[in-house]
N, C-alpha and C positions, 0 to 999 in steps of 0.2 A: 507476453508482449512487452517489449522494452519501454522505458519511459519516453524515449524519443519517438518511438512508433506510436505510442498513445497520443502524444501531443500532435503528431501529424494527422492522425485519424480524427482528432477532435474537431477539426475544421476551423472556420473563421469566428472571431469574436469581435464585436463592435460595441464600444461604449458610446452611448448617446447622452449628451448633457448640454448645458448652456443656460441662457437666461430664461427665466419664467416669462411666458408669453411670446417666446421667439419661435415656437412651432415644434416642440419636442413630440407632442402627441401626433401631429400630422406626419412627422418623419417616421415615427414608430409604426403608424398605420401603413405607410408606403412600404416600409421594410417587411412588414407582415404579409402584405399582398405579394411581395416578391418571394415569399417562402421562408423568410427568416423566422426563427423562434424568438419572440420578443418577450422580455421580462421587464415590467414597468415598476419604477420606484423601488429599486433594490438598494439597500444600504451597502456602502462600499465594503463593509466587513463580510458581506455575503458573497462577494465576487469569487474569492478563492474556492469556497465550497461548490459554487455553481460551475466553475471551470473543472473542478474534480469530477463533478457529475457528467459533464460533456465528454471528458476523456474516458470515463468508465463506460459511457454509452457506446463507444466504439464507432462513431460516424453516424449514429441515429439522429443527432442534432448537428448537421454540417455547418449551419450558419446561425449564430446566436447574437442577438442584439440586446443590450441591457441599458435601460434608461435609468440614469442616476442623477439626482438633482437635489436642490435645497429643501425639498419636502422632507428629506431625511433629517432636517434640523442639524443638531450638533454632530450627528454621525457623518454628515457629508464632508466635514473637515478632513476626514481620513482618506478621501479619494486620491489626492496626489501620491501619498505614500503607498496606497494599495496598488495604484497603477504602476509605480516604479517596480514594486516587487513582482507583479504579474508579468511585466514586460521582460524581466530577467528570465522568466520561465518559458514564455511562448510569445508569438506575435499577436499583438492586440492593437486594434486601431481605435482612435477616439475622434468622434465627430462633435464639434461644438457649434451650437446654433446661437446666433447673436442678432441683435437689432438695436437701433438707436433708442435712446431713452424716451424721446417724444413719441415714437411709434409704440413702444411698450406701454406707455401711459395711456395712449388712445385705445389700445387693445384691452387693457384691464378695465378701462371705463366703459367700453362697449359691452363687456360681459358682466359688469357690475360686481366684480369680485375683488377682494383685497389681495395685495401682494403677500406671499407667504412669509416674508421677513419684515413687513412694515410695522407689525405690532401696533402700538398706539400712535405711530407717526403717520406720514403721508405715503402715497404711492412712490413718490420720488425718493423718499428715504429708504424704502424697501429695495428699490432698484439699485440705488447706489451701494447699499450694503452688500447686495448679492453680487454686483460687479466686482467689488473689492475681494469678496471671498473666492470668486471664480478666476481671478487674474492668473494665478499659477496654473490652473487647469487649462485655461485658454492657450497659454504659451506652449503647452505640451500636446496640443491637438494636432492630429494628422489632417483633418478636414475642418475648415471653418466656413460656415454658410451664414452670410448676413441676409436675413429675411426681411429687412426693412421695406423693400419694394415689392415683396412677394405677397400674393394671396395664397390661400391654402392649396389651390390646384397647382400653382406654379412651383411652390415648395415641394409638393409631392413629385412633380415631374423632375425637379432637380435631384432629389434623393434617388429616384428611380434610375435616372441616367447615370448617377455616380456608382450605384451598387448593383446594377444588373450585370451579371457576368457576361463576358463577350460571347455572343452567339446564343445567349439564353433568351427564352421567350418572355416577352413582356405581357402577352395576352394569350389566353387559352380560348379557342373557339370550339364549341361543341356543335357539330352538325347532327341534328336529331331527326330521324325519320319517324313518322307517326301516321295513324289512321284518323281521319276526321270523324268517323262514326263512333270513335271512342273519346272524342273531345279534344279540345286544343290543349297543348302543353302549357301549364300555368306559368312556367318560368321562361317562356320563349321571348327573346328580344325582337326577333323578326320571324315572320311566317310566310312561306311560299307554298302555293297550291299547285300540285301536279295533276289535278283532275282535268286539265285541258288536254291531256294526252289520252289516247285510247287505253282502256284497262285490259291488261293481259289476262285478267281473271276470266273474261268471256271467251278466251281461246282455250278450248279444252286441253289442247296439247301443253299449254304453258301453265294452266291452273295449279298443278301440283308443285311447281317450282316457285322460287322467290327471287327477289332482286339480286341475291348473291350468286345466282346461277347465270352462266354465260348466255343461255338461250333467252332469258328474260332481258338481260342487259342489251343484247343485240336488237331485240324487238323494240324496247323502249327508245333507245337511241336512234333507231331507224325511223321513228315517227316524225312527221313534219313539225317543226318548231322546237324539238327537243334540244338539239345542239345549239340552236340560236338562243334558246333560253339560258343554257349553261354559259355560253360566252358572255351574254349581256349581264346575267346575274353576277358572274364572277367580277366583271368590270365594276358593277355597282357596289359590290361588297368591299372591294379593295380600299377605297377612300374611307368607308365606314370603319374598317378595322384599323386603319392608320389613325383615324380620329379617336377611336377608343383608346389607343395607346397614348395619344397626347393628353387625353382627359383622365388617364390612369384608371380606366375601367379594365380590370384584370381578367374578366371572364364574360363571355356572351354565348347565347344559345340561338342558333338559327335553325328553326324547325321547318322541315320540308314534309308536306303531307300529301297523301292520296286517300282513296276511300278507306282501305283497310290497313294501310301501313305495311304491306307485304311485298308489293312489286315496284311500282313507279318511284315512290319516295325512297326506297332502299337503293335503287340504282342511282338516283340523282344525288343523294348525299355523298356517295362514294366518288362520283364524278366531280362534284364540287370540292371535295377534300383534296383530290389530286391536283386540281387547278389552284386552290388557295394555299397549298403547302409552300409555295414560293413567296408568300407575303412576308417581308422581313418582320421579325419580332413576334410572329404568331405561331403557336403550336395548335395543330388541328387534330381533333379526335372525332370519331364517328360513333354514334349510339343509335340503336333501333328500339324504340319504345314498344311497338306493337307487333314486331315480326313473329314472335312465338304464339300469338293468339290465333284461335281458330276462326 
């Protein structure tokens, strides 16, 4: 593999830096939820070895975000030079998080922690020293986010909006079929009960089949209330899924149960999956917890 091909296969690299208290941890968490491989508090001198590793991995780490900040003490002063050298080699973006001094002071006071650079001085002394050290880095940033007016949820939303690939899912929905007689799924966000429909188990012709078979599907969907439930529940879930995205909830489980988890629930999760596949920003997967049980 040529050097140019290795660089292309290595994928995206984002450097996350900025003022202490401006939201680097929140931004890193949001990126991790989007599937980025996040490395926190990496000295600038380690950036080149990390990039070498991503290139040797051959696409295994398609998106890498590295948090670099003044916690690295004197090592941090090498960041501008390290960035210049790396940008000559491949495309790297830098995101700088900022906030006004008075907001940073309030945030540090709220958590009762000292500024990493204040030493024996005040919070304001530490913030001013950090701002001076970061001036050149800020000028070279590709993205600057002023978080002064943001809470953590708003910042996470901003980062998600900026770094979600076009067409990529912001939320993964798992539609899980299960049997009530085996217990409720402990990780379910929402639970729907299909025991209001007649049980195909009592039809000797259908008993050997499952909800994956056409005979059972036709039977279940032909029952009074089945399609009405699907239409209504789909409409009810749409605003929920949209709200999950606004609140940066990256995954949810909607459990659909029947008595044994073999017939009715299996049919209904597949029907719901087909209807919910069109919700923007949502990737839908189907799972059957109890289908293989006797």
